[in-house]
VMD Tcl script that draws the C-alpha trace (Angstrom):
set ca {
  {89.69 -13.83 -0.71}
  {87.14 -15.27 1.79}
  {89.32 -14.42 4.77}
  {86.88 -11.97 6.41}
  {85.20 -12.79 9.72}
  {82.19 -15.14 9.27}
  {78.75 -13.70 9.99}
  {75.10 -14.74 9.83}
  {73.67 -15.06 6.31}
  {70.15 -14.13 7.47}
  {68.40 -11.51 5.37}
  {67.50 -8.29 7.23}
  {63.78 -7.68 7.92}
  {63.58 -4.97 5.24}
  {65.34 -6.98 2.52}
  {63.43 -7.15 -0.78}
  {64.73 -10.71 -1.16}
  {62.82 -12.04 1.84}
  {60.21 -14.74 1.29}
  {56.99 -14.01 3.18}
  {53.88 -16.15 3.39}
  {50.82 -14.28 2.07}
  {48.53 -13.17 4.90}
  {45.02 -13.71 3.61}
  {41.92 -12.77 5.61}
  {38.28 -13.70 5.72}
  {36.83 -16.45 3.55}
  {40.05 -16.91 1.57}
  {42.05 -17.65 4.71}
  {39.29 -19.96 5.96}
  {39.35 -21.96 2.71}
  {43.15 -22.14 2.65}
  {43.10 -23.35 6.24}
  {40.70 -26.11 5.24}
  {43.09 -27.03 2.41}
  {45.93 -27.24 4.98}
  {47.83 -24.34 3.39}
  {48.88 -23.20 6.87}
  {49.71 -26.67 8.19}
  {53.23 -27.32 9.49}
  {53.98 -29.63 6.57}
  {52.80 -27.12 3.94}
  {54.87 -24.36 5.55}
  {57.90 -26.65 5.61}
  {57.51 -27.52 1.93}
  {57.24 -23.84 0.99}
  {60.29 -23.03 3.12}
  {62.25 -25.89 1.56}
  {61.37 -24.61 -1.89}
  {62.80 -21.18 -1.00}
  {65.95 -22.77 0.45}
  {66.50 -24.81 -2.70}
  {66.02 -21.67 -4.79}
  {68.81 -20.04 -2.74}
  {71.07 -22.98 -3.55}
  {70.39 -23.01 -7.29}
  {70.67 -19.21 -7.50}
  {74.21 -19.46 -6.15}
  {75.19 -22.49 -8.24}
  {73.68 -21.32 -11.54}
  {75.10 -17.78 -11.39}
  {77.92 -17.29 -13.95}
  {79.97 -15.51 -11.27}
  {80.74 -18.66 -9.29}
  {82.41 -20.21 -12.34}
  {84.40 -17.05 -12.96}
  {85.55 -16.63 -9.35}
  {86.63 -20.26 -8.95}
  {87.92 -20.66 -12.53}
  {85.57 -23.47 -13.51}
  {84.21 -24.32 -16.91}
  {80.42 -24.56 -16.74}
  {79.61 -28.18 -17.56}
  {77.09 -30.67 -16.18}
  {79.85 -32.14 -13.97}
  {80.94 -28.85 -12.41}
  {77.37 -27.62 -11.90}
  {76.34 -30.92 -10.31}
  {79.46 -30.89 -8.10}
  {78.74 -27.34 -6.89}
  {75.11 -28.28 -6.32}
  {76.18 -31.18 -4.10}
  {78.62 -28.92 -2.22}
  {75.92 -26.35 -1.41}
  {73.39 -29.06 -0.55}
  {75.93 -30.41 1.92}
  {76.43 -26.96 3.46}
  {72.68 -26.56 4.03}
  {72.01 -30.13 5.23}
  {74.97 -29.92 7.60}
  {73.52 -26.77 9.15}
  {70.03 -28.27 9.42}
  {71.37 -31.30 11.30}
  {72.29 -28.88 14.08}
  {68.52 -28.48 14.66}
  {68.03 -32.18 15.43}
  {65.04 -34.17 14.14}
  {63.21 -31.07 12.83}
  {66.24 -30.11 10.77}
  {66.72 -33.60 9.36}
  {63.04 -33.80 8.37}
  {63.16 -30.35 6.76}
  {66.32 -31.37 4.93}
  {64.46 -34.32 3.44}
  {62.02 -31.94 1.71}
  {64.99 -30.07 0.23}
  {66.58 -33.34 -0.90}
  {63.39 -34.33 -2.73}
  {63.46 -31.00 -4.60}
  {67.14 -31.52 -5.38}
  {66.42 -34.99 -6.80}
  {63.67 -33.66 -9.06}
  {65.90 -30.80 -10.23}
  {68.85 -33.11 -10.99}
  {66.55 -35.38 -13.00}
  {65.52 -32.39 -15.12}
  {69.15 -31.31 -15.52}
  {70.18 -34.80 -16.66}
  {67.38 -34.83 -19.25}
  {68.33 -31.34 -20.43}
  {71.97 -32.41 -20.79}
  {70.82 -34.96 -23.38}
  {72.33 -37.99 -21.69}
  {71.84 -41.03 -23.90}
  {71.80 -43.59 -21.10}
  {68.79 -44.69 -19.08}
  {67.70 -41.90 -16.74}
  {67.22 -44.31 -13.82}
  {70.78 -45.60 -14.25}
  {72.18 -42.06 -14.27}
  {70.17 -41.06 -11.20}
  {71.47 -44.06 -9.26}
  {75.05 -43.16 -10.17}
  {74.53 -39.53 -9.19}
  {72.92 -40.60 -5.91}
  {76.05 -42.62 -5.07}
  {78.23 -39.61 -5.88}
  {76.01 -37.36 -3.74}
  {76.23 -39.51 -0.61}
  {79.92 -40.27 -1.20}
  {80.74 -36.57 -1.42}
  {78.66 -35.76 1.67}
  {80.71 -38.24 3.72}
  {83.98 -36.83 2.36}
  {83.02 -33.22 3.11}
  {81.94 -34.14 6.65}
  {85.27 -35.86 7.26}
  {87.28 -33.01 5.70}
  {85.74 -30.38 7.98}
  {85.70 -32.44 11.17}
  {87.89 -31.40 14.15}
  {90.19 -34.37 13.43}
  {90.78 -33.35 9.80}
  {94.07 -31.90 8.61}
  {94.13 -28.35 7.27}
  {94.56 -29.44 3.65}
  {91.93 -32.22 3.71}
  {89.14 -29.96 2.47}
  {91.34 -28.61 -0.34}
  {92.13 -32.15 -1.48}
  {88.49 -33.26 -1.35}
  {87.34 -30.21 -3.34}
  {90.06 -30.86 -5.91}
  {88.97 -34.47 -6.39}
  {85.21 -33.80 -6.28}
  {85.02 -30.68 -8.44}
  {88.19 -29.94 -10.39}
  {89.98 -33.21 -11.15}
  {89.44 -35.08 -14.37}
  {88.68 -38.77 -14.06}
  {91.80 -40.71 -13.14}
  {93.87 -37.67 -12.14}
  {95.26 -37.73 -8.60}
  {97.87 -34.98 -8.18}
  {96.52 -31.44 -7.99}
  {97.20 -29.26 -11.01}
  {99.57 -26.51 -9.87}
  {97.81 -23.95 -12.08}
  {94.44 -24.79 -10.50}
  {95.72 -24.72 -6.90}
  {94.86 -21.04 -6.12}
  {91.26 -21.50 -7.31}
  {90.86 -24.78 -5.40}
  {92.20 -23.17 -2.23}
  {89.84 -20.20 -2.69}
  {86.84 -22.54 -3.02}
  {87.97 -24.39 0.13}
  {88.15 -21.08 2.05}
  {84.72 -20.09 0.72}
  {83.29 -23.48 1.76}
  {84.75 -23.32 5.26}
  {83.54 -19.75 5.73}
  {80.01 -20.49 4.44}
  {79.76 -23.47 6.81}
  {80.57 -21.20 9.75}
  {78.26 -18.43 8.49}
  {75.37 -20.89 8.21}
  {76.01 -22.07 11.77}
  {75.61 -18.43 12.83}
  {72.32 -18.15 10.89}
  {69.23 -18.62 13.06}
  {66.74 -21.47 12.81}
  {63.87 -19.26 11.61}
  {65.96 -17.92 8.73}
  {67.05 -21.42 7.75}
  {63.56 -22.91 7.84}
  {61.95 -20.02 5.95}
  {64.76 -19.68 3.40}
  {65.37 -16.09 4.46}
  {69.12 -16.21 4.03}
  {71.50 -15.79 1.12}
  {74.89 -17.27 0.44}
  {77.78 -14.82 0.34}
  {77.68 -12.72 -2.82}
  {80.49 -13.55 -5.22}
  {82.10 -10.73 -7.15}
  {84.00 -11.34 -10.39}
  {87.68 -10.53 -10.35}
  {88.29 -6.93 -11.33}
  {90.92 -6.71 -14.09}
  {93.90 -4.56 -13.27}
  {93.80 -1.24 -15.11}
  {96.24 -1.05 -17.97}
  {99.11 1.38 -17.41}
  {98.51 4.82 -18.82}
  {100.62 5.84 -21.75}
  {102.84 8.82 -21.07}
  {101.58 12.06 -22.57}
  {103.92 13.43 -25.20}
}
mol new
graphics top color blue
foreach p $ca { graphics top sphere $p radius 0.5 }
foreach p [lrange $ca 0 end-1] q [lrange $ca 1 end] { graphics top cylinder $p $q radius 0.2 }
display resetview
């Protein structure tokens, strides 16, 4: 699983999933221009919104929990959200200052979304305290993922980081043998998506016209047929 050759994640021009800015004409376009609808900043914010939708669509889909054998909890969802944010922000850094600035818009949307998720989870502690803790986890994980995928990293570094960040219970160090195949699969998926995003063009990244690799649930083996008597 996830051993196929990496490829661009850009959506084809005829894809129904593409996000396209409405092309207004006449007085409507004139008024929208006055309201800065077509300004570089407005376009960036709209693009960032689409990109963040791509991230949450992948993370919130039940399939990802099935494929990687994860129970859907606030912790696992948040951990997968951070992982996919890292994948996108890492790719955007390859575009220099423009990419970093665009990534900041996405991060602001992520922060707002996490705040809503914390509230929805019914956390009984102060929201500001929780957000500060989650911010520390976010930046800590980003540093660990960067190190685990760097040229100097060992082959199993990414597996170990994913185990600790996503699968491990608090205080547990050694990887659970039963969970190892799923952890290794998520590491392969992560490494492949990172390469696929690097192959995805700037225009697709900045407009949000890309999609993460589709995840298919495991197909159960057919039960053996009973002999006909």
